[in-house]
C-alpha positions in Angstrom: -13.2 -31.4 1.0 -10.3 -33.5 -0.3 -8.0 -35.8 1.8 -5.1 -33.3 1.5 -7.3 -30.5 2.9 -8.6 -32.7 5.7 -5.0 -33.6 6.6 -3.9 -29.9 6.6 -6.9 -28.9 8.8 -6.2 -31.7 11.2 -2.5 -30.6 11.4 -3.5 -27.0 12.0 -6.0 -28.0 14.7 -3.2 -30.0 16.5 -0.9 -27.0 16.3 -3.6 -24.8 17.7 -4.1 -27.1 20.7 -0.3 -27.2 21.3 0.1 -23.4 21.1 -2.9 -22.3 23.1 -5.0 -25.1 24.7 -8.7 -24.6 24.3 -8.2 -21.1 23.0 -10.3 -21.4 19.9 -13.2 -22.7 21.9 -13.1 -19.9 24.4 -11.9 -16.8 22.4 -15.1 -16.0 20.5 -15.4 -12.2 20.6 -18.6 -11.0 22.3 -21.2 -9.6 20.0 -21.6 -5.8 20.5 -24.5 -3.4 20.0 -25.4 0.1 21.1 -26.3 -1.2 24.6 -23.1 -3.1 25.3 -21.1 -2.2 28.4 -17.6 -0.8 28.1 -16.1 -4.0 29.7 -17.7 -6.0 26.9 -16.2 -3.6 24.3 -12.8 -4.2 25.7 -13.1 -7.9 25.9 -14.4 -8.0 22.3 -11.4 -5.9 21.1 -8.9 -8.1 22.9 -10.5 -11.3 21.9 -10.7 -10.4 18.2 -6.9 -9.6 18.1 -5.8 -12.6 20.1 -8.0 -15.0 18.1 -6.3 -13.9 14.9 -2.9 -14.3 16.5 -3.6 -17.8 17.7 -4.8 -18.9 14.3 -1.8 -17.4 12.5 0.6 -18.8 15.1 -0.5 -22.3 14.1 -0.1 -21.5 10.4 3.3 -19.9 11.0 4.6 -22.9 12.9 3.8 -25.0 9.8 4.9 -22.6 7.2 5.7 -18.9 7.5 4.0 -17.2 4.5 3.6 -13.5 3.8 -0.1 -13.0 4.5 0.1 -15.0 7.8 3.0 -12.8 9.0 1.0 -9.7 7.9 -2.1 -10.7 9.8 -0.1 -11.7 12.9 1.7 -8.4 13.0 -1.6 -6.4 12.6 -3.2 -8.4 15.4 -0.3 -7.7 17.8 -0.2 -4.0 16.8 -3.9 -3.6 17.3 -3.8 -5.4 20.7 -0.9 -3.2 21.9 -2.8 -0.1 20.7 -6.0 -1.3 22.5 -4.1 -1.9 25.7 -3.0 1.7 25.6 -6.4 3.1 24.5 -8.3 1.3 27.2 -5.7 1.9 29.9 -8.1 4.2 32.0 -10.3 1.1 32.5 -7.6 -1.5 33.2 -5.2 -2.4 36.0 -2.4 -0.1 35.0 0.6 -2.3 36.0 -0.9 -5.4 34.3 -1.8 -3.6 31.1 1.5 -1.7 30.7 3.5 -4.8 31.5 1.7 -6.9 28.9 2.0 -4.2 26.4 5.7 -3.9 26.9 6.3 -7.6 26.8 4.3 -7.7 23.5 6.7 -5.2 21.9 9.2 -8.0 21.4 6.6 -10.0 19.6 5.6 -7.0 17.3 9.2 -6.4 16.5 9.7 -10.0 15.3 6.7 -9.9 13.0 7.5 -6.4 11.8 11.1 -7.3 10.7 9.7 -10.1 8.5 6.8 -8.1 7.2 8.9 -5.0 6.4 11.3 -7.1 4.4 8.3 -8.5 2.4 6.9 -5.1 1.7 10.2 -3.6 0.6 11.0 -6.4 -1.7 7.6 -6.6 -3.2 7.5 -2.8 -3.7 10.8 -2.7 -5.5 9.9 -5.6 -7.7 6.7 -3.7 -8.8 8.8 -0.6 -9.5 11.3 -2.7 -11.5 8.5 -3.5 -13.9 8.3 0.2 -14.8 12.0 0.3 -15.9 13.1 -0.1 -19.5 13.4 -3.7 -20.6 17.3 -3.7 -20.6 17.3 -2.6 -16.9 14.9 -5.2 -15.5 17.3 -8.1 -15.2 20.0 -6.0 -13.6 17.4 -4.6 -11.2 16.4 -8.1 -10.1 20.0 -8.9 -9.5 20.5 -5.7 -7.5 17.7 -6.8 -5.2 19.6 -10.0 -4.2 20.7 -8.4 -0.8 17.1 -7.7 0.0 16.1 -11.3 -0.7 18.9 -12.4 1.6 17.7 -9.9 4.3 14.2 -11.2 4.0 15.4 -14.8 4.5 17.3 -13.8 7.6 14.3 -12.1 9.0 12.1 -15.1 8.5 14.7 -17.3 10.1 14.7 -15.0 13.2 10.9 -15.2 13.2 11.0 -19.0 13.2 13.4 -19.0 16.1 11.2 -16.5 18.0 8.2 -18.9 17.6 10.2 -21.7 19.2 11.3 -19.7 22.3 9.7 -20.6 25.7 9.3 -16.9 26.2 7.0 -16.8 23.1 4.8 -19.7 24.3 4.4 -18.1 27.7 3.5 -14.7 26.2 1.0 -16.3 23.9 -0.7 -18.0 26.8 -0.8 -14.7 28.8 -2.4 -13.0 25.8 -5.1 -15.7 25.6 -5.7 -15.2 29.3 -5.9 -11.4 28.9 -8.5 -11.8 26.2 -10.6 -14.1 28.3 -10.3 -12.1 31.6 -9.0 -8.6 31.2 -8.0 -7.0 34.5 -10.3 -4.1 34.9 -10.4 -1.3 37.5 -13.6 0.3 38.9 -14.2 2.5 36.0 -15.0 -0.4 33.7 -18.5 -0.5 35.3 -19.4 2.9 33.9 -21.7 3.3 30.9 -19.9 2.8 27.6 -21.4 5.9 25.9 -20.1 8.0 28.9 -16.6 6.7 28.4 -16.2 6.6 24.6 -15.7 10.3 24.1 -12.9 10.3 26.7 -11.3 7.2 25.2 -11.3 8.5 21.6 -10.3 12.1 22.7 -7.0 10.9 24.2 -6.0 9.2 20.9 -7.2 12.1 18.8 -5.3 14.6 21.0 -2.0 12.9 20.3 -2.8 12.9 16.5 -3.8 16.5 16.5 -0.7 17.6 18.5 1.6 15.8 16.0 0.0 17.5 13.1 0.2 20.9 14.7 3.8 20.4 15.8 5.1 19.5 12.3 7.8 21.5 10.6 7.1 23.4 7.4 7.6 21.3 5.3 7.3 18.3 7.6 10.2 16.0 8.1 9.7 12.4 7.1 10.0 11.2 10.7 7.2 13.7 11.6 4.9 12.3 9.0 5.7 8.8 10.2 4.8 9.9 13.8 1.5 11.3 12.4 0.8 8.0 10.7 1.4 6.0 13.9 -1.0 8.4 15.8 -3.6 8.0 13.1 -3.4 4.3 13.4 -4.1 4.4 17.1 -7.2 6.7 16.5 -8.4 4.2 13.9 -8.1 1.2 16.1 -9.7 3.0 19.0 -12.7 4.2 16.9 -13.1 0.8 15.3 -13.2 -0.9 18.7 -16.1 1.4 19.9 -18.0 1.7 16.6 -20.6 -1.0 17.3 -21.7 1.1 20.3 -20.9 4.6 19.0 -22.6 4.1 15.6 -22.4 5.5 12.1 -20.3 8.6 12.8 -17.6 6.4 14.4 -17.5 4.2 11.3 -17.2 7.2 9.1 -14.4 8.6 11.3 -12.5 5.3 11.2 -12.7 5.2 7.4 -11.4 8.8 7.1 -8.5 8.2 9.5 -7.7 5.0 7.6 -7.3 7.0 4.4 -4.9 9.3 6.1 -3.0 6.3 7.6 -2.8 4.6 4.1 -1.4 7.7 2.4 1.2 8.3 5.0 2.0 4.5 5.1 2.8 4.5 1.4 4.9 7.7 1.8 6.9 6.1 4.6 7.4 2.9 2.6 8.7 5.0 -0.3 11.1 6.9 2.0 12.4 3.6 3.5 12.9 2.2 0.0 14.9 5.2 -1.1 17.1 4.8 2.0 17.7 1.1 1.3 18.5 1.8 -2.4 21.0 4.4 -1.4 22.8 1.8 0.7 22.6 -0.8 -2.1 24.2 1.6 -4.6 27.0 2.4 -2.1 27.7 -1.3 -1.4 27.6 -2.4 -5.0 28.7 0.2 -7.6 27.6 -2.2 -10.3 24.0 -1.8 -9.3 24.2 2.0 -8.8 22.4 2.8 -12.0 19.3 0.7 -11.6 19.2 1.5 -7.9 19.2 5.1 -8.8 16.4 4.6 -11.3 14.3 2.8 -8.7 15.1 5.5 -6.2 13.8 8.1 -8.5 10.5 6.2 -8.8 10.3 5.9 -5.0 11.1 9.6 -4.5 8.2 10.5 -6.7 5.9 8.2 -4.7 7.1 9.9 -1.5 6.4 13.3 -2.9 2.9 12.2 -3.9 2.2 11.3 -0.3 3.5 14.7 0.9 1.1 16.4 -1.5 -2.0 14.5 -0.6 -1.9 13.8 3.2 -3.2 17.2 4.3 -6.4 16.7 2.3 -6.9 13.4 4.1 -6.2 15.0 7.5 -8.7 17.8 6.9 -11.4 15.2 6.0 -10.6 13.2 9.1 -10.8 16.4 11.2 -14.3 17.1 9.8 -15.4 13.5 10.6 -14.1 13.9 14.1 -16.2 17.0 14.7 -19.3 15.1 13.5 -18.4 12.1 15.6 -17.9 14.3 18.7 -21.3 16.1 18.2 -23.0 12.7 17.9 -21.8 11.4 21.3 
């Protein structure tokens, strides 16, 4: 390793110790197998998310880059989802309070990440435009670049707030010592069907309640519910086995399709605003919007197949438990 890498590693380690003392030494997620207790499953899920957040926190304090923001947001989303999924085993007031406090953290990371995704997406679409329209398209995206910069500035300010440091320490403490209730002593395989069933029920209800054709907001709600199912199943998979892993992959495919559809819809809406604010960019904004509309339609045409496959895998998972 070169001197530059050694210096960077040393700086990161100092940042880690400043942001969460001793966290890296104590946050190793427990190893799980089919005989693990449900309390160990919960601690492993919490520790895995918080460890990622602590590491990315150190990098973000040094230099906020896209992948670090992405990983930090995913870790907070997964942790908040797990706090909800495992609520039947936790002290309710403690878990709900921590989950609500973490919403502010998720929102801060999400604003920056969403700005990254939108800008990168439209730059890719710009490459499909005729050559004469590519430079105007890049100029038309200037407001999005400015919005991204503002989101990153707000993120940097969030990371400096005393509120953030206190929350990060509380999340570290939660990963080390979750506050359980009496049900956490029950056998894991007895509780896993109930835990997954609650998340699955929300997903199934949202699919059944959709309009014909479904509204974009309904598809977005289905995507959010699918993500919760995926996180729940991934958390218990080391105990639940092969069928759980297959279900997680199937739900992830559904989530991915609907995620791309949602991103396309969001891009269309932002392009509409751009064209109204700057008439000079209306033509290229319209051309990009047409590409995004096609992408949104593609998602509408394929998500049901992914849902049916996820439903089949859920039946197999349920029979295996």
